N, C-alpha and C positions, 0 to 999 in steps of 0.2 A: 292965527297962523304965525309960526316962528319966522321972524323977519331977518334972522342971521343970514349973511351971505355965504359964510363958510362953516364947515363942521369944526375944523381946527385951523383957525386963521393963522396962527403962528407958523405951523408946519406948511400950510398951503401957499403962503405968500413970502417965504424966506427969499431974500436976495440970493442970486446964484452963488456969490462968493461965500456966504454963510452956509448955504446948503452943502457946498463942496467941503467946507471945514467940518460940518456935522457928519457927512458921509465918511470922511477920513477917520474921525474919532470912533464912530460906530463900527466901521469895518475892522479896525485893529482889535476891538473887543470881541467881535464875532469870530475872527480868526483864532484868537487866543482861547476862546471857549471851545470851539470845534476841535482844535488840536489837543487841548488839555483834557477834554471830557469824552472823546470818542475814539475807539480803536480805528475806525474807518479813516478819519481825517489825519490821525497821527501817522498811520501807515502810508497814506497818500503823500503827505509832506515829506516823510522820511525817504520814500522811494525817489522823490523828485529832488532830494538834497536841499530841502527848504526848512526854515524855522519860522515861527510866527513873526519874528522881528524883521524878516525879509519882505513882509507885505506891509508897507507903511502908507500906501495910498491906492486909490482905485486903479491908477496906471500900472501898479505892480500885479494886478490880478492875472495878467497874461502869463506870469511865471507858474501859475497853479494849473495842474492838469484839470480837464473837465471832469465833472461827475455826471454820470449818465442817468437817463430816465429810470426812476425807481422801479417801474413796471417791468423793465427788461433786464434789470441788473440782478440776474439770478445768482451770481457768484458772490453777492454781498449779503450776509445774514443781517436781518433788520436790526438785531440788537447791537451790531457793531456801529450803527449810525446813531443810536439813541444815547443822549448825554445826561440823562437823569435816572434816578432809581424809579422802579415801577410805581411806588406809592405816591410819587409826585404827579403822575399822569392823571388828568381829570377827564379826558375825553379822547376817543379815537374816531377819526373820520377815515376815509379811504380814497384811493385813486379810483378812477371810473372803470379801469380795465379795458380802455380803448385800444391800447397797443400791446398789452401783455396781461400778467396776472394782477388781480386786485390786491393792493398793498395797504395795510393799515397805516394811518398817519397819526401819531400821538400829539396831544396838546397838553401842556401844563396850564395852570391858572394864569400864569403870566402870558403864555401864548394866546390864550383866549382873549385876554384884555387887549393885547397889542394888535392882533390880526382879525379874529372873528368879530370883535366889537369896533375897535378903532378903524381897522382897514375896511371892513364891510360897511359900517355906518357912514364913513367918509365917502366911500364910493357912491353909495345911494344918494347922499346929500349933494354930491357933485353933480349928479345927473338931474337933480331937481326934486327929489322926494322930500316931503316935510311931515311933521307929526300929525297934520290934519288929514293925511292920506289913509286910505284903506287898501292894503296890498294883498294880492293873491299870487303866491309862488306855486307854479305848476311843474317845476323841474324835478321835484322830489329830492332836491339837494337841501337837506334841512339846515345846513350851515348858512344858506342864503337868507333864511328867515331871521337869523340872529341880528344881522345888521339893521334890518327894518325895525325890529323890536327895540334895539338900542337907541335909535333916533326918535322913537316914540310913536311910530305909525301903528295903526290897527292892522291886524293880520287875519286873513281867512286861513285857518289851519290846513295844512296839506292833506290831512286825513278827511277833512270835510268834503263831502261828495264821494268819498270812498274811491277816488281815482277813476270814477266814471266820467267821461268827458261831458256828456249831456247834463249830468248833475252839477258838475263844476261850472258849466256855462250858466245854469240857473242861479248859482251862487254869485257869479260875476254880476249879474243883473240885480238880484234881490238884496245882496249885501252892500250894494253901492260901491263896488270896487273902482278905485281911481287909477291904480297902477297894477299892471299885470306883468309877471316875469315868467318867461318860457324860453326853451331852446328855439332859436330862430326858425329852424326847419319845420317846426310844428305850429308856429304862431299864425301864419297865414291860413292854414287849414282850420285852426281853432276859430278864427274870426269868420271864416266861411261857414263853418258849422253853426255858429251863433245865428247867422242870418238865415240858414236853412230852417232853424227852429223859430224863426219869426222875430228874432231880437236884433234890431238895428244897432250896430256897434256905435254909430255916431249919436244915437239917442240915449246911450247909457252914460254913466258918470266917468267912464274911462277917459283919462287925459294923457296917459303915457304907457308905452310898452318897453320893457327892459329885456334885452337879449343876452343870454349867458351860455357858456358851454361849448360854443362852436362859432366859426365865422359864418357870415351871411353876405350874399351878394348885395352891393349897393342898389342894384336895380330892383331887388325884392324889397329892400327898405322903402324905396320910393313908391313901389306899388302898394305897400301896406298903407303908407301915409296918404297917398292920393286917393285910394279907394275907401279907406275907413276913417281918415281924418285923425289918426292917432300917431303922434311922433314916436319913432322907434329909437331908443337910446341903447348904447353898447357899453358893456363892462368886460374887463379882461382879467383873467387870473387862473389859477389851478389850486387844488387843495394843498399841494405841497408848498406853494409859494405865498399863501396868505389867508384865505383863498382868493381874495380879489386884490389886484395890484395896480390897476389903472381903470379910469372911468371917463366917459364922455361928459362934457359940460354943455351949457346952452350955446356956446360958440360952434359946436359940432364940427370941429376940425381936429380929429384925432382924439386920443385919450390921455388924461393927465396921470403920470406915474406917481405913486406914493414913494417919492425918491428919498424921503427921510427914513423909510423902512427897508430899503434895499437898493442895489445897483443893478441896472439892466444893461447888458451888452448885446450886440448883434454881431454874429460871426458868419463867415462863409460855411455852409453846411458840409462842404466837401473838404476844405482845407483846415477849418477851425480858426482861420485868421480873422482878427477883428475887422469889421467893415467900417468905412468912414460914415459920418453922419448922413443919413438919408439912404444908405445902402440897405437893400432888402436881404435878410438872411435869417438864420436861426437865433431865437431868443435864448439868452443865457442869463440866469439870475443868481445873485448872491444876497441872501437875507441877513439882516443885522441882528434880529432879536428872536431867532428861533431857539428857544431854550431846550425843548424836548428833542428835536431832531434838526440839527444845523444843516444849512444848505449853502454850499460854497461853489460858485461857478457851475451851477446846475443847468444842464441842457434840457430845457423844457420841451423841446421838440416842435414848437410853434414857429411860424414864419411871420416876420413883421419888420419894421424899420423905425429907428429913432428919428423923429422929425427935427428939422433945423430949429435951434433954440431961439425962442422969442417969448416975451410975456404975452399972455392970452387976454383977449378983451374981457373975459370973465373976471380978471383980477388975480388969477392964480399964476404963480411964477414957476411952478414945477414943470419939468420937461414933459414932452408928450411923445407917445408912440402911435404909430398908424393903427388902423383897424387890422386885426390879425386875419390873414386869408386862409390859413389851414395849417396842417402839420407837415413836417418834412417827409414823414412816412407816407403821406397821401400823394406825393408827386408821382406823375405818370410820364413815361418817356414815349412820345409819339412824334414821328417824323423828324427825329433829331432834336426835338425841343422837350423841355420839362414843363408840364402844366399841372394845375391843381383843379380839383372838381369845381371850385368856386369860379374859375375862369369860364367854365362851361355854363355854370349856373347863371352868370351874368347875361349870357346870350339867351338861355331858355326863358329867363324872366322877362325878356323883351318882347315875347310873343304872347299876346292876349289869348290866343286860341289854345295855348298849352297849359296843362295842369302843373302841379308843383313837382311831381316825381319824375326822376330820370335816372338812368344808369349808363355809365361809361363802361363798355364791355371790353375787357382786356384778355385776349387769347394767349398772349405771351408777354414777357417783360418789356420788350421793345416792339412797338407797333408802328407801322407805316401810315395807317389811316385811323382817324378817330371814329370809332364805332359807338354810336349813341342810340339808346332806346329811350324814348320819351313819351309820356302820356299826353293825349289831347283831351280837351273838354268835351262834354256831351254836346251832340248836335252840330259839331264842327263839320263842314263840308270842304271839298277841295283838298283832300289829304295829300295828293301827289304834289300839288303846288306848294303846300305847307312844308312838305319834306324838302323840296328844292330850295325854299327860302332859308330853312334852317342850315342846310349844307352850305349855302352861299354865305350866311352870317359867320359860320365857323371858319371859313376860308378868309373872309374879310377881317375878322376880329383877331383870329389866332394864327392865321397863315397856315392852316392845316386842312388837308382834304378830309372830308367827312362822309360817313355812310350812316344815314339816319333811318331808324325804324320807328314810325309813329304808331302807338298802340292806344287802345281805349283807356280812359280813366279807370283805375282800379286793377289794371293788369299787373302792375309791379307790386311786389311785397312791401307792406308798410313796416317801418321799424318803430320800436317803442322807446328807443333811447336816442343817441346821437345819429344824425343822418349818415347813411352809408351810400354814397353815390357811385361806387366802383364795384363792378362784378368781375372778379378775377377767375378765369377759367383754367388757370395753370397752378401747379403746386410750387 
């Protein structure tokens, strides 16, 4: 087994002063590249009365207008964002289509090396994956597998099992999978199905689960670990920004940012003003080495916070970000408060009689009462009392009056991609 502590020790253990100097140098080059090579950023800077030399440090980023989520930026032709001729592009990935149109994301050979290999492999190494592992990626994100291959781990191909859950479960057992990667909302159901098939998760070789693609309630993480004995580790990123930009280490206190590859800001979603360290808001990212498609002050649309800076017990000196709770677009206005589905998920996960699926029912943009439809497990009795306990928990934890409808397991539609916990009944 590889005994190295770090994937890239120099980058991961840079003293803060040296990291800041490196960020300044790389930022200036990224700005010059974006301005000089793309119509989009040249127009953006010109309209703001800026030149590349006006941005000499991370503190100057506030001068630059935000760039919006690529999926909803219908007024920006993609070729205006691309900085290289077509023949230099070696691969296209795409956004997920979660909030808008699916958009192709181009990568040159240099982009592949910097992000799909260095970024991906480092993220997996940070959370504890090693060349001796056998990894099964179930997300269908083929970019995810590249990092595992780069660090030398064996992989169960995504097409193995032909995307049939029961077949994939057999492969988990028979291939001796040690690390499994899935979207969090599906992971618990996957493990439950394993046990329905007579495969005890704790008796397999699985030693770690990796969650990507969406936030997950801490209470669900604890439920997975307590019930199945498999630690659940978290990664953060998006195809546009690396694809992986931060990863959890063994200290399990937030996620280390690949701060040598880009700058992460947190701003108030309403005003756009930068928030102080520790403030929760919208994540904004500036990437240093995106050759094909530069990203400067890009509003990712996710909600998180930069944690107070301190060296980590794991030995890494890179700054950390909190676990991401959800997207700005997922916020719901109820009783004068803005909540996220993950806030409700934390409460649902605390009830052993409830299954994993629930829906927040929104009849109009502003609701006075939190209306919740949630599945209960088979053979559960005392449904009236259960309903009352859930409504009480909603009031105690969120300060909201609730109207809960408990329905049998299997009543709610299953999704095959990212979890969709909100049912909007209005246009």
